[in-house]
Every structure is written in structure tokens, then in C-alpha cells.
OpenMM code with the backbone's topology and positions (N, CA, C; nanometers):
from openmm import Vec3, app, unit

residues = "UNK UNK UNK UNK UNK UNK UNK UNK UNK UNK UNK UNK UNK UNK UNK UNK UNK UNK UNK UNK UNK UNK UNK UNK UNK UNK UNK UNK UNK UNK UNK UNK UNK UNK UNK UNK UNK UNK UNK UNK UNK UNK UNK UNK UNK UNK UNK UNK UNK UNK UNK UNK UNK UNK UNK UNK UNK UNK UNK UNK UNK UNK UNK UNK UNK UNK UNK UNK UNK UNK UNK UNK UNK UNK UNK UNK UNK UNK UNK UNK UNK UNK UNK UNK UNK UNK UNK UNK UNK UNK UNK UNK UNK UNK UNK UNK UNK UNK UNK UNK UNK UNK UNK UNK UNK UNK UNK".split()
positions = [
    Vec3(15.2603, 26.9752, 12.8328),
    Vec3(15.3092, 26.9498, 12.9649),
    Vec3(15.3182, 27.0835, 13.0381),
    Vec3(15.2702, 27.0861, 13.1593),
    Vec3(15.2707, 27.2068, 13.2401),
    Vec3(15.3765, 27.1918, 13.3487),
    Vec3(15.4633, 27.2904, 13.3571),
    Vec3(15.5630, 27.2912, 13.4634),
    Vec3(15.5348, 27.4076, 13.5558),
    Vec3(15.5558, 27.3847, 13.6804),
    Vec3(15.5322, 27.4873, 13.7810),
    Vec3(15.6648, 27.5329, 13.8388),
    Vec3(15.6822, 27.6622, 13.8479),
    Vec3(15.8005, 27.7182, 13.9123),
    Vec3(15.7556, 27.7884, 14.0387),
    Vec3(15.8084, 27.7452, 14.1484),
    Vec3(15.7772, 27.8073, 14.2759),
    Vec3(15.8891, 27.9024, 14.3133),
    Vec3(15.8541, 28.0251, 14.3386),
    Vec3(15.9528, 28.1244, 14.3766),
    Vec3(15.9126, 28.1820, 14.5113),
    Vec3(16.0015, 28.1736, 14.6050),
    Vec3(15.9748, 28.2274, 14.7380),
    Vec3(16.0439, 28.3620, 14.7506),
    Vec3(15.9701, 28.4606, 14.7886),
    Vec3(16.0282, 28.5933, 14.8009),
    Vec3(16.0924, 28.6151, 14.9369),
    Vec3(16.0337, 28.5625, 15.0432),
    Vec3(16.0858, 28.5807, 15.1783),
    Vec3(16.1393, 28.4498, 15.2336),
    Vec3(16.2368, 28.3952, 15.1697),
    Vec3(16.2952, 28.2698, 15.2151),
    Vec3(16.4135, 28.3006, 15.3066),
    Vec3(16.3927, 28.2932, 15.4366),
    Vec3(16.4975, 28.3274, 15.5323),
    Vec3(16.6025, 28.2184, 15.5454),
    Vec3(16.5739, 28.0989, 15.4994),
    Vec3(16.6680, 27.9885, 15.5114),
    Vec3(16.7547, 27.9702, 15.3877),
    Vec3(16.7449, 28.0587, 15.2895),
    Vec3(16.8208, 28.0379, 15.1661),
    Vec3(16.9701, 28.0611, 15.1855),
    Vec3(17.0095, 28.1608, 15.2628),
    Vec3(17.1519, 28.1885, 15.2823),
    Vec3(17.2187, 28.0773, 15.3637),
    Vec3(17.1654, 28.0358, 15.4791),
    Vec3(17.2314, 27.9248, 15.5499),
    Vec3(17.2300, 27.7944, 15.4715),
    Vec3(17.1261, 27.7697, 15.3970),
    Vec3(17.1209, 27.6457, 15.3197),
    Vec3(17.2203, 27.6484, 15.2053),
    Vec3(17.2426, 27.7656, 15.1498),
    Vec3(17.3322, 27.7768, 15.0348),
    Vec3(17.4790, 27.7872, 15.0764),
    Vec3(17.5061, 27.8636, 15.1811),
    Vec3(17.6446, 27.8909, 15.2204),
    Vec3(17.6788, 27.8400, 15.3593),
    Vec3(17.5969, 27.7544, 15.4155),
    Vec3(17.6173, 27.7083, 15.5522),
    Vec3(17.7473, 27.6348, 15.5740),
    Vec3(17.7863, 27.5496, 15.4812),
    Vec3(17.9097, 27.4726, 15.4988),
    Vec3(18.0321, 27.5632, 15.4960),
    Vec3(18.0275, 27.6697, 15.4167),
    Vec3(18.1394, 27.7642, 15.4122),
    Vec3(18.1467, 27.8457, 15.5404),
    Vec3(18.0319, 27.8819, 15.5946),
    Vec3(18.0287, 27.9565, 15.7202),
    Vec3(18.0839, 27.8712, 15.8338),
    Vec3(18.0443, 27.7450, 15.8397),
    Vec3(18.0962, 27.6549, 15.9430),
    Vec3(18.2462, 27.6351, 15.9258),
    Vec3(18.2930, 27.6225, 15.8026),
    Vec3(18.4360, 27.6062, 15.7762),
    Vec3(18.5137, 27.7280, 15.8241),
    Vec3(18.4650, 27.8474, 15.7940),
    Vec3(18.5343, 27.9682, 15.8382),
    Vec3(18.5331, 27.9828, 15.9899),
    Vec3(18.4247, 27.9424, 16.0540),
    Vec3(18.4198, 27.9473, 16.2003),
    Vec3(18.5210, 27.8500, 16.2605),
    Vec3(18.5316, 27.7296, 16.2033),
    Vec3(18.6296, 27.6320, 16.2533),
    Vec3(18.7731, 27.6791, 16.2321),
    Vec3(18.8011, 27.7359, 16.1162),
    Vec3(18.9358, 27.7877, 16.0902),
    Vec3(18.9678, 27.8999, 16.1880),
    Vec3(18.8719, 27.9892, 16.2115),
    Vec3(18.8931, 28.0979, 16.3077),
    Vec3(18.9159, 28.0455, 16.4482),
    Vec3(18.8406, 27.9440, 16.4882),
    Vec3(18.8583, 27.8856, 16.6216),
    Vec3(18.9969, 27.8254, 16.6373),
    Vec3(19.0404, 27.7454, 16.5400),
    Vec3(19.1718, 27.6827, 16.5514),
    Vec3(19.2839, 27.7842, 16.5362),
    Vec3(19.2616, 27.8895, 16.4621),
    Vec3(19.3616, 27.9948, 16.4476),
    Vec3(19.3821, 28.0671, 16.5796),
    Vec3(19.2747, 28.0915, 16.6526),
    Vec3(19.2854, 28.1593, 16.7815),
    Vec3(19.3332, 28.0662, 16.8928),
    Vec3(19.3051, 27.9386, 16.8836),
    Vec3(19.3419, 27.8476, 16.9911),
    Vec3(19.4864, 27.7984, 16.9837),
    Vec3(19.5465, 27.8005, 16.8653),
    Vec3(19.6831, 27.7504, 16.8508),
    Vec3(19.7589, 27.8416, 16.7555),
    Vec3(19.8710, 27.8916, 16.7997),
    Vec3(19.9468, 27.9856, 16.7164),
    Vec3(20.0168, 27.9166, 16.5993),
    Vec3(20.0365, 27.7847, 16.6070),
    Vec3(20.1045, 27.7136, 16.4992),
    Vec3(20.0089, 27.6593, 16.3933),
    Vec3(19.8800, 27.6891, 16.4056),
    Vec3(19.7830, 27.6335, 16.3118),
    Vec3(19.7999, 27.6912, 16.1720),
    Vec3(19.8221, 27.8203, 16.1614),
    Vec3(19.8259, 27.8857, 16.0307),
    Vec3(19.9691, 27.9038, 15.9810),
    Vec3(20.0507, 27.8019, 15.9983),
    Vec3(20.1863, 27.8048, 15.9457),
    Vec3(20.1914, 27.7269, 15.8151),
    Vec3(20.2938, 27.7531, 15.7364),
    Vec3(20.3083, 27.6850, 15.6076),
    Vec3(20.3271, 27.5343, 15.6280),
    Vec3(20.4010, 27.4970, 15.7313),
    Vec3(20.4248, 27.3548, 15.7576),
    Vec3(20.2943, 27.2812, 15.7879),
    Vec3(20.2090, 27.3417, 15.8682),
    Vec3(20.0827, 27.2784, 15.9028),
    Vec3(19.9883, 27.2728, 15.7826),
    Vec3(19.9851, 27.3770, 15.7009),
    Vec3(19.8992, 27.3761, 15.5822),
    Vec3(19.9427, 27.2690, 15.4831),
    Vec3(20.0742, 27.2528, 15.4662),
    Vec3(20.1228, 27.1467, 15.3778),
    Vec3(20.0912, 27.0087, 15.4347),
    Vec3(20.0969, 26.9942, 15.5659),
    Vec3(20.0628, 26.8675, 15.6292),
    Vec3(19.9149, 26.8337, 15.6095),
    Vec3(19.8287, 26.9345, 15.6212),
    Vec3(19.6857, 26.9131, 15.5983),
    Vec3(19.6603, 26.8725, 15.4540),
    Vec3(19.7255, 26.9391, 15.3600),
    Vec3(19.7097, 26.9026, 15.2185),
    Vec3(19.7624, 26.7623, 15.1907),
    Vec3(19.8728, 26.7270, 15.2540),
    Vec3(19.9295, 26.5939, 15.2342),
    Vec3(19.8361, 26.4856, 15.2875),
    Vec3(19.7730, 26.5109, 15.4018),
    Vec3(19.6838, 26.4110, 15.4590),
    Vec3(19.5514, 26.4030, 15.3847),
    Vec3(19.5115, 26.5104, 15.3171),
    Vec3(19.3848, 26.5108, 15.2443),
    Vec3(19.3994, 26.4648, 15.0998),
    Vec3(19.5218, 26.4453, 15.0524),
    Vec3(19.5417, 26.4119, 14.9116),
    Vec3(19.4833, 26.2762, 14.8699),
    Vec3(19.4887, 26.1701, 14.9502),
    Vec3(19.4239, 26.0459, 14.9042),
    Vec3(19.2733, 26.0608, 14.8853),
    Vec3(19.2092, 26.1305, 14.9767),
    Vec3(19.0658, 26.1535, 14.9617),
    Vec3(19.0371, 26.2417, 14.8409),
    Vec3(19.1197, 26.3438, 14.8205),
    Vec3(19.1015, 26.4307, 14.7040),
    Vec3(19.1194, 26.3567, 14.5731),
    Vec3(19.2153, 26.2656, 14.5689),
    Vec3(19.2365, 26.1866, 14.4484),
    Vec3(19.1164, 26.0984, 14.4183),
    Vec3(19.0616, 26.0354, 14.5208),
    Vec3(18.9441, 25.9508, 14.4971),
    Vec3(18.8221, 26.0343, 14.4607),
    Vec3(18.8121, 26.1563, 14.5141),
    Vec3(18.7001, 26.2439, 14.4786),
    Vec3(18.7083, 26.2843, 14.3319),
    Vec3(18.8275, 26.3170, 14.2848),
    Vec3(18.8436, 26.3529, 14.1433),
    Vec3(18.8082, 26.2341, 14.0547),
    Vec3(18.8519, 26.1152, 14.0922),
    Vec3(18.8157, 25.9962, 14.0157),
    Vec3(18.6665, 25.9709, 14.0163),
    Vec3(18.6024, 25.9936, 14.1297),
    Vec3(18.4567, 25.9742, 14.1387),
    Vec3(18.3826, 26.0766, 14.0545),
    Vec3(18.4347, 26.1982, 14.0475),
    Vec3(18.3721, 26.3005, 13.9631),
    Vec3(18.3759, 26.2588, 13.8171),
    Vec3(18.4885, 26.2033, 13.7737),
    Vec3(18.4963, 26.1558, 13.6346),
    Vec3(18.3959, 26.0441, 13.6082),
    Vec3(18.3789, 25.9563, 13.7059),
    Vec3(18.2819, 25.8480, 13.6898),
    Vec3(18.1403, 25.9042, 13.6800),
    Vec3(18.1084, 26.0013, 13.7637),
    Vec3(17.9742, 26.0592, 13.7620),
    Vec3(17.9484, 26.1428, 13.6373),
    Vec3(18.0527, 26.2049, 13.5821),
    Vec3(18.0353, 26.2863, 13.4618),
    Vec3(17.9943, 26.2003, 13.3436),
    Vec3(18.0497, 26.0811, 13.3325),
    Vec3(18.0160, 25.9942, 13.2200),
    Vec3(17.8940, 25.9082, 13.2494),
    Vec3(17.8197, 25.9412, 13.3521),
    Vec3(17.6934, 25.8782, 13.3918),
    Vec3(17.7126, 25.7305, 13.4258),
    Vec3(17.8271, 25.6962, 13.4722),
    Vec3(17.8490, 25.5603, 13.5193),
    Vec3(17.8516, 25.5616, 13.6705),
    Vec3(17.7382, 25.5669, 13.7318),
    Vec3(17.7303, 25.5825, 13.8760),
    Vec3(17.7865, 25.4574, 13.9425),
    Vec3(17.8854, 25.4785, 14.0255),
    Vec3(17.9540, 25.3696, 14.0929),
    Vec3(17.9701, 25.4075, 14.2393),
    Vec3(17.9089, 25.3323, 14.3286),
    Vec3(17.9161, 25.3654, 14.4703),
    Vec3(18.0103, 25.2726, 14.5464),
    Vec3(18.0917, 25.1980, 14.4773),
    Vec3(18.1807, 25.1040, 14.5444),
    Vec3(18.3163, 25.1644, 14.5757),
    Vec3(18.3350, 25.2936, 14.5566),
    Vec3(18.4647, 25.3562, 14.5814),
    Vec3(18.4997, 25.3511, 14.7296),
    Vec3(18.4045, 25.3803, 14.8155),
    Vec3(18.4302, 25.3766, 14.9594),
    Vec3(18.4690, 25.2391, 15.0074),
    Vec3(18.4027, 25.1381, 14.9558),
    Vec3(18.4340, 25.0007, 14.9940),
    Vec3(18.5739, 24.9622, 14.9459),
    Vec3(18.6098, 25.0029, 14.8259),
    Vec3(18.7439, 24.9722, 14.7743),
    Vec3(18.8516, 25.0436, 14.8549),
    Vec3(18.8264, 25.1716, 14.8901),
    Vec3(18.9237, 25.2451, 14.9713),
    Vec3(18.9415, 25.1793, 15.1076),
    Vec3(18.8331, 25.1327, 15.1678),
    Vec3(18.8417, 25.0661, 15.2971),
    Vec3(18.9213, 24.9366, 15.2870),
    Vec3(18.8953, 24.8588, 15.1840),
    Vec3(18.9650, 24.7320, 15.1668),
    Vec3(19.1147, 24.7543, 15.1454),
    Vec3(19.1496, 24.8488, 15.0603),
    Vec3(19.2906, 24.8746, 15.0322),
    Vec3(19.3619, 24.9291, 15.1550),
    Vec3(19.2973, 25.0202, 15.2288),
    Vec3(19.3616, 25.0740, 15.3486),
    Vec3(19.3772, 24.9670, 15.4562),
    Vec3(19.2838, 24.8736, 15.4639),
    Vec3(19.2964, 24.7639, 15.5591),
    Vec3(19.4130, 24.6729, 15.5216),
    Vec3(19.4266, 24.6431, 15.3947),
    Vec3(19.5366, 24.5568, 15.3496),
    Vec3(19.6711, 24.6239, 15.3721),
    Vec3(19.6815, 24.7528, 15.3400),
    Vec3(19.8073, 24.8247, 15.3596),
    Vec3(19.8401, 24.8349, 15.5083),
    Vec3(19.7395, 24.8617, 15.5913),
    Vec3(19.7632, 24.8660, 15.7358),
    Vec3(19.8114, 24.7327, 15.7898),
    Vec3(19.7549, 24.6246, 15.7402),
    Vec3(19.7996, 24.4916, 15.7825),
    Vec3(19.9437, 24.4661, 15.7384),
    Vec3(19.9765, 24.5027, 15.6149),
    Vec3(20.1127, 24.4798, 15.5667),
    Vec3(20.2140, 24.5653, 15.6411),
    Vec3(20.1756, 24.6842, 15.6818),
    Vec3(20.2682, 24.7699, 15.7559),
    Vec3(20.2973, 24.7112, 15.8933),
    Vec3(20.1975, 24.6539, 15.9577),
    Vec3(20.2174, 24.6031, 16.0932),
    Vec3(20.2778, 24.4639, 16.0995),
    Vec3(20.2882, 24.3941, 15.9890),
    Vec3(20.3477, 24.2604, 15.9917),
    Vec3(20.4959, 24.2681, 15.9585),
    Vec3(20.5629, 24.1580, 15.9739),
    Vec3(20.7067, 24.1542, 15.9466),
    Vec3(20.7364, 24.1627, 15.7974),
    Vec3(20.6372, 24.1386, 15.7149),
    Vec3(20.6575, 24.1469, 15.5702),
    Vec3(20.7003, 24.2882, 15.5299),
    Vec3(20.6445, 24.3874, 15.5966),
    Vec3(20.6801, 24.5261, 15.5662),
    Vec3(20.8249, 24.5545, 15.6036),
    Vec3(20.8735, 24.4928, 15.7114),
    Vec3(21.0118, 24.5127, 15.7527),
    Vec3(21.1073, 24.4602, 15.6460),
    Vec3(21.0709, 24.3502, 15.5802),
    Vec3(21.1543, 24.2977, 15.4721),
    Vec3(21.1608, 24.3958, 15.3558),
    Vec3(21.0467, 24.4519, 15.3193),
    Vec3(21.0452, 24.5495, 15.2110),
    Vec3(21.1224, 24.6747, 15.2492),
    Vec3(21.1115, 24.7149, 15.3742),
    Vec3(21.1807, 24.8342, 15.4190),
    Vec3(21.3317, 24.8140, 15.4151),
    Vec3(21.3771, 24.6957, 15.4522),
    Vec3(21.5191, 24.6652, 15.4462),
    Vec3(21.5679, 24.6656, 15.3004),
    Vec3(21.4881, 24.6085, 15.2133),
    Vec3(21.5279, 24.5982, 15.0736),
    Vec3(21.5344, 24.7344, 15.0068),
    Vec3(21.4352, 24.8197, 15.0343),
    Vec3(21.4281, 24.9495, 14.9685),
    Vec3(21.4923, 25.0624, 15.0500),
    Vec3(21.5582, 25.0315, 15.1601),
    Vec3(21.6156, 25.1363, 15.2464),
    Vec3(21.7183, 25.2200, 15.1710),
    Vec3(21.7945, 25.1581, 15.0830),
    Vec3(21.8926, 25.2324, 15.0071),
    Vec3(21.8313, 25.3308, 14.9083),
    Vec3(21.7116, 25.3014, 14.8590),
    Vec3(21.6467, 25.3887, 14.7613),
    Vec3(21.5809, 25.5093, 14.8270),
    Vec3(21.5340, 25.4933, 14.9512),
    Vec3(21.4590, 25.6006, 15.0161),
    Vec3(21.5452, 25.6937, 15.0981),
    Vec3(21.6665, 25.6558, 15.1302),
    Vec3(21.7478, 25.7425, 15.2150),
    Vec3(21.8428, 25.8295, 15.1336),
] * unit.nanometer
topology = app.Topology()
chain = topology.addChain("A")
for resn in residues:
    res = topology.addResidue(resn, chain)
    for name in ("N", "CA", "C"):
        topology.addAtom(name, app.Element.getBySymbol(name[0]), res)
């Protein structure tokens, strides 16, 4: 079996293709840092981490699935279904009953 390795010596697109997402991320962070003085505070960073944690949890779970070669693409559909159900329960009166019942535990 013959394998071919192609090596480009003058590949001008290798740096943006390899590190482009990091460059865009740093540009966005710099823009928001200059536009709002409260962006780079500890409170805001913790809020960003708190809002990104459900997605991060599902990403870690998906990585485990992909590592064991069990490719499963239904994670997005399951997340959508669960978030729709939770949103519906929050907006209905059923959630108010649960909130009344558990109010003593959360306060």
C-alpha cells in the first residue's frame, strides 16, 4: 500500500486555520473589555461560567460517548426537549405549587 504525504512549505492559511477561533475569541474579549468597565469583574465571570455550565456538562458527556466509539447525535434533540418541558413547567401554575412547597428549603 502506498501512502502519500503532502507537505506545503508556503501555506499562508495555516495560522488562521489553526488558531483562528482563539484569535476571534481574544478580539471579542478585548472589544467587550473596552466597551464596558464591568465586563471583566469576578461577578460577571462567575455569571458567564454559571450560564455555560449546562452546555459544558453535555459536552463532557458527549466526549465520553465519542471516546467509546458510540457516536450519538441525539444529545441536541434531548437538550431541546428537556429545556422545552422545563420552560413549560416554569410558566404554568404547576411550578408555583412546587415553589410554595419547597420555599422553606430554598430560603
